[in-house]
C-alpha positions as CSV (number, residue, x, y, z in Angstrom):
1,X,6.2,78.1,199.5
2,X,8.5,80.4,201.5
3,X,7.3,84.0,201.9
4,X,9.6,86.7,200.8
5,X,9.2,90.4,201.4
6,X,11.6,93.1,200.3
7,X,12.0,96.7,201.5
8,X,13.7,98.5,198.6
9,X,14.1,101.8,200.3
10,X,16.0,100.5,203.2
11,X,18.0,97.7,201.4
12,X,16.6,95.0,203.7
13,X,15.3,91.5,202.7
14,X,13.1,89.4,204.8
15,X,12.6,85.6,204.3
16,X,10.5,83.6,206.8
17,X,10.9,86.1,209.5
18,X,14.7,86.5,209.1
19,X,16.1,89.8,208.0
20,X,19.4,90.3,206.1
21,X,21.1,93.4,204.8
22,X,22.2,93.7,201.2
23,X,24.3,96.4,199.5
24,X,21.9,99.1,198.2
25,X,22.1,100.4,194.7
26,X,21.4,104.1,194.7
27,X,20.6,106.0,191.6
28,X,20.0,109.7,190.9
29,X,18.4,111.5,188.2
30,X,21.0,114.2,188.1
31,X,23.3,114.3,185.0
32,X,26.8,115.9,185.5
33,X,28.0,117.5,182.2
34,X,31.6,118.3,181.5
35,X,32.7,121.9,181.6
36,X,33.2,123.9,178.5
37,X,37.0,123.9,179.1
38,X,37.0,120.1,179.2
39,X,35.0,119.9,176.0
40,X,37.5,122.2,174.2
41,X,40.4,120.2,175.5
42,X,39.0,116.9,174.3
43,X,38.3,118.4,170.9
44,X,41.9,119.7,170.6
45,X,43.2,116.2,171.5
46,X,41.0,114.5,168.9
47,X,42.1,117.0,166.2
48,X,45.7,116.5,167.2
49,X,45.3,112.7,167.0
50,X,43.8,112.9,163.5
51,X,46.5,115.2,162.3
52,X,49.3,112.9,163.7
53,X,47.7,109.8,162.0
54,X,47.4,111.7,158.7
55,X,51.0,112.8,158.9
56,X,52.2,109.3,159.6
57,X,50.1,107.9,156.8
58,X,51.5,110.4,154.3
59,X,55.1,109.7,155.4
60,X,54.6,105.9,155.2
61,X,53.6,106.2,151.6
62,X,56.8,108.1,150.6
63,X,59.4,106.9,153.1
64,X,61.5,103.7,152.9
65,X,63.1,101.8,150.1
66,X,61.3,99.5,147.6
67,X,61.4,95.8,148.4
68,X,59.7,92.7,147.1
69,X,57.1,91.0,149.2
70,X,54.8,88.0,148.5
71,X,51.5,89.0,147.0
72,X,50.1,85.6,147.9
73,X,51.2,82.5,149.8
74,X,53.9,80.5,147.9
75,X,54.5,76.8,148.5
76,X,58.0,75.2,148.5
77,X,59.2,74.5,145.0
78,X,57.0,77.1,143.4
79,X,58.4,79.0,140.4
80,X,57.9,82.7,141.2
81,X,55.8,84.6,138.6
82,X,55.4,88.4,138.3
83,X,51.9,88.4,139.9
84,X,53.1,86.3,142.9
85,X,55.0,89.3,144.3
86,X,54.7,93.1,144.7
87,X,56.9,96.0,145.7
88,X,56.3,98.0,148.8
89,X,58.4,100.6,150.6
90,X,60.0,99.5,153.8
91,X,62.6,100.8,156.2
92,X,64.8,97.7,156.9
93,X,67.9,97.2,159.0
94,X,71.0,96.9,156.8
95,X,71.5,93.2,157.5
96,X,67.9,92.4,156.4
97,X,68.0,94.8,153.5
98,X,71.1,93.1,152.1
99,X,69.1,89.9,151.7
100,X,66.0,91.5,150.1
101,X,65.2,92.3,146.5
102,X,64.4,95.8,145.1
103,X,62.6,94.7,141.9
104,X,60.1,92.1,140.8
105,X,62.4,91.1,137.9
106,X,65.0,90.1,140.4
107,X,62.9,87.2,141.7
108,X,60.8,86.1,138.7
109,X,61.7,82.6,137.5
110,X,63.4,81.5,140.7
111,X,62.0,78.6,142.8
112,X,61.2,78.8,146.5
113,X,63.1,76.6,149.0
114,X,60.4,76.8,151.6
115,X,56.9,78.3,152.2
116,X,56.6,82.1,151.9
117,X,53.5,83.7,153.5
118,X,51.4,86.4,151.9
119,X,52.9,89.8,152.7
120,X,56.2,88.3,153.8
121,X,59.5,89.9,152.7
122,X,61.2,87.8,150.0
123,X,64.8,87.1,150.9
124,X,67.7,85.6,149.0
125,X,67.9,82.5,151.3
126,X,64.4,81.6,150.3
127,X,65.0,81.4,146.6
128,X,67.2,79.5,144.1
129,X,69.8,81.2,142.0
130,X,68.7,82.5,138.6
131,X,69.2,79.7,136.0
132,X,69.6,77.0,138.6
133,X,68.0,73.7,138.1
134,X,64.6,73.5,139.9
135,X,62.4,70.5,140.6
136,X,60.8,69.1,137.5
137,X,59.0,66.0,139.0
138,X,57.1,65.5,142.2
139,X,56.8,62.1,143.9
140,X,54.8,61.3,147.0
141,X,55.1,58.2,149.2
142,X,54.8,57.1,152.8
143,X,57.7,56.1,155.1
144,X,58.2,55.2,158.7
145,X,59.0,58.2,160.9
146,X,62.5,56.9,161.8
147,X,63.5,56.9,158.2
148,X,62.3,60.5,157.8
149,X,64.5,62.0,160.6
150,X,61.7,61.2,163.1
151,X,59.4,63.6,161.2
152,X,61.7,66.5,161.8
153,X,62.0,67.4,158.0
154,X,60.4,70.6,157.0
155,X,59.2,72.0,153.6
156,X,62.2,73.4,151.7
157,X,64.8,71.0,153.2
158,X,67.2,69.3,150.7
159,X,67.6,65.6,151.3
160,X,69.4,62.6,149.8
161,X,67.4,59.4,149.4
162,X,69.0,56.0,150.0
163,X,67.7,52.6,149.3
164,X,68.8,49.5,151.3
165,X,68.3,45.9,150.1
166,X,70.0,42.6,151.1
167,X,73.1,43.5,149.1
168,X,73.9,47.1,149.8
169,X,72.8,50.7,150.4
170,X,72.8,53.0,147.4
171,X,72.0,56.6,146.7
172,X,68.9,56.9,144.4
173,X,68.1,60.6,144.5
174,X,70.4,63.4,145.5
175,X,69.5,67.0,146.4
176,X,65.7,66.4,146.4
177,X,63.6,69.0,147.9
178,X,60.9,68.3,150.6
179,X,57.7,70.0,149.4
180,X,55.3,68.6,152.0
181,X,55.4,66.3,155.0
182,X,51.9,65.2,156.0
183,X,50.2,62.6,158.1
184,X,46.7,64.3,158.0
185,X,47.7,66.5,160.9
186,X,50.8,68.5,162.0
187,X,53.8,66.2,161.8
188,X,55.3,67.8,164.9
189,X,52.4,66.6,167.2
190,X,51.7,63.1,166.0
191,X,52.9,59.6,166.9
192,X,51.7,58.0,163.7
193,X,54.4,55.5,162.6
194,X,54.3,56.6,159.0
195,X,54.3,60.0,157.3
196,X,53.6,61.0,153.7
197,X,56.4,63.0,152.1
198,X,56.3,64.8,148.7
199,X,59.6,65.3,147.1
200,X,60.6,67.5,144.2
201,X,63.3,65.8,142.1
202,X,66.0,67.8,140.4
203,X,66.5,65.1,137.7
204,X,63.4,63.5,136.1
205,X,65.5,60.3,135.6
206,X,65.6,59.8,139.4
207,X,61.9,58.9,139.6
208,X,62.3,55.4,138.2
209,X,65.0,54.2,140.7
210,X,63.2,56.1,143.5
211,X,59.8,54.5,142.8
212,X,61.5,51.1,142.5
213,X,63.3,51.6,145.8
214,X,60.1,52.6,147.6
215,X,58.4,49.4,146.4
216,X,61.2,46.9,146.7
217,X,63.7,48.2,149.3
218,X,63.9,50.2,152.5
219,X,64.2,53.9,151.8
220,X,65.9,56.4,154.2
221,X,66.4,60.1,153.8
222,X,69.3,62.2,155.2
223,X,69.6,65.9,155.5
224,X,72.9,67.8,155.7
225,X,73.0,70.5,158.4
226,X,76.0,72.6,159.5
227,X,77.6,71.4,162.8
228,X,78.6,73.9,165.5
229,X,82.3,74.7,165.6
230,X,84.3,73.1,168.4
231,X,85.6,75.5,171.0
């Protein structure tokens, strides 16, 4: 076994007759204390920081305008109940404030077009109009990706469902809402040839022709999106 000797005081290390020099770690028993002026300055800074935080906290509780936010996560097609939302005071830009709701009563009974996260500001574009027809029936089935816009559909999208057989292509469910699009993973990062979609139907009578179409024909979904204006 190689013999090793160390000389701590000089920072040298000897192995088998060879000597190498390593950086020395020097310590001292002397403790340097801050001056009384430095201690007073640090104390004043700490007190100032606490006072500033307390002032901000007090102002945040009174400032702003009441707006409705989600008290819990809401899925697409959910009917908003009073305990699903709450009112908090916020200072919003005018463009955003114009799409928000000031009271809980203004959103209760509406259905959601897409997912709304907990704590998220509830906006008009995310909810149906009061008294509008919401989805009454949910139907789930699997389709090839190319008949689901290559998996690019998102919860909240409105789609029309068509069935194609040997004779013709017909519309079987108009204005249905995509509630979920799932393949067991994120649909955006999969090459699975089929995806499972859950639709909310506006008209319960659409479920019979839709189910028949899924079993007996080729079903394709389309989504209407605004096209950019030509320059």
